[in-house]
C-alpha positions in Angstrom: 53.0 -14.1 110.7 55.1 -12.7 113.5 57.7 -15.5 113.4 58.1 -15.0 109.7 59.0 -11.3 110.2 61.4 -12.2 113.0 63.1 -14.8 110.8 63.3 -12.4 107.9 64.8 -9.7 110.1 67.4 -12.2 111.5 68.4 -13.2 108.0 68.8 -9.5 106.9 70.8 -8.7 110.0 73.2 -11.7 109.6 73.7 -10.8 105.9 74.5 -7.2 106.8 76.8 -8.2 109.5 78.7 -10.7 107.4 79.1 -8.1 104.5 80.4 -5.6 107.0 82.9 -8.1 108.2 83.9 -9.0 104.6 84.5 -5.3 103.9 86.7 -5.0 106.9 88.8 -7.9 105.7 90.0 -6.2 102.5 91.4 -2.8 102.0 93.5 -0.5 104.2 93.1 1.7 107.2 94.4 5.2 107.5 95.3 6.8 110.8 94.3 10.5 110.3 96.3 13.0 112.4 95.4 12.6 116.0 94.6 15.8 117.9 95.5 17.2 121.3 98.5 17.0 123.6 100.9 14.1 123.0 98.7 13.0 120.0 101.6 12.4 117.6 103.3 10.0 120.1 100.0 8.1 120.7 99.4 7.9 116.9 102.9 6.4 116.3 102.3 3.9 119.2 98.9 2.9 117.8 100.4 2.5 114.3 103.2 0.2 115.6 100.8 -2.0 117.5 98.2 -2.2 114.7 101.0 -3.2 112.2 102.2 -5.9 114.7 98.6 -7.2 114.7 98.6 -7.5 110.9 96.4 -4.5 110.1 96.9 -3.0 106.6 97.8 0.6 107.1 98.5 3.6 104.8 101.9 5.0 105.6 101.8 8.0 108.0 103.7 10.3 105.6 101.2 9.7 102.8 98.3 10.3 105.2 99.8 13.5 106.5 100.3 14.8 102.9 96.7 14.1 101.9 95.3 15.4 105.2 96.9 18.8 104.7 95.6 19.2 101.2 92.2 17.5 101.3 89.1 18.4 103.3 86.3 15.9 104.1 86.5 12.3 105.1 85.2 10.8 101.9 87.7 12.7 99.8 90.6 11.7 102.1 89.5 8.1 102.0 89.3 8.1 98.2 92.8 9.7 97.7 94.3 7.3 100.2 92.4 4.3 98.9 91.4 3.5 102.5 88.4 1.6 103.5 88.6 2.7 107.2 89.6 6.1 108.7 90.6 6.4 112.3 90.8 9.7 114.2 91.6 10.2 117.9 91.3 13.3 120.1 93.6 13.3 123.2 93.0 15.3 126.3 94.3 15.4 129.9 91.8 15.6 132.7 92.8 15.5 136.4 96.0 13.5 135.7 94.4 11.0 133.3 94.7 10.7 129.5 91.4 10.4 127.7 91.3 9.2 124.1 88.1 9.6 122.1 88.4 7.6 118.8 86.2 7.7 115.8 86.2 4.9 113.2 84.7 6.0 109.8 84.1 4.1 106.6 85.3 5.2 103.1 82.1 7.3 102.7 83.0 9.3 105.8 80.2 7.9 107.9 81.0 7.3 111.6 80.7 3.6 112.3 82.0 3.5 115.9 82.9 6.0 118.7 85.3 4.6 121.3 86.5 6.2 124.5 89.2 5.1 126.9 91.4 6.6 129.6 94.5 5.9 131.7 97.2 7.7 133.6 99.8 6.4 131.1 100.1 7.2 127.4 101.4 3.7 126.7 98.3 2.2 128.3 96.0 4.6 126.4 97.7 3.5 123.1 97.3 -0.1 124.0 93.6 0.3 124.9 92.9 2.2 121.7 94.4 -0.6 119.7 92.5 -3.2 121.7 89.2 -1.3 121.1 89.9 -0.9 117.4 90.7 -4.6 117.0 87.6 -5.5 119.0 85.3 -3.6 116.6 86.2 -6.1 113.8 86.4 -3.2 111.3 90.2 -3.1 110.9 91.4 -4.7 107.6 94.0 -7.4 108.4 96.7 -8.8 106.1 95.8 -12.4 107.2 92.3 -12.0 106.0 93.4 -10.6 102.6 95.6 -13.6 101.8 93.7 -16.6 100.4 93.7 -19.6 102.6 95.0 -22.7 100.9 92.6 -25.6 101.1 94.1 -28.8 102.3 93.9 -31.7 99.8 92.7 -34.9 101.1 95.5 -37.5 101.1 94.3 -41.1 100.5 96.3 -44.1 101.5 97.1 -46.5 98.7 94.9 -49.5 98.6 
């Protein structure tokens, strides 16, 4: 009886994990306005690096316009047609930059909370991007494109 429960739980967890991965593969991500000192610079660096990695992003101008007029994560996600919202708070403590990043789904629920630090803004930006990509929640362009199946070529007989 115990093994049956463990097996059922394993199946449910794998189905939930694969559906979460499938949801991350389609859609777009929106970088909400970052907060704190040097936040705009870090946000631009993060956007450049995410785009270079093939992540589908909502343009910053569109995000800024919606963020000023709309309250609530779910409403912002709906207006931006985004499946993932990313928000980061920057602060400086004893000569080190600390970035606390939240990843939220389209319903506004927090899915991940990430934290990194460095003495350099560039390294903090790189680490934020690395952490976001490691979550597996960022929608990528490569995953949205259908993969062409190779046809089997047979030699004439």
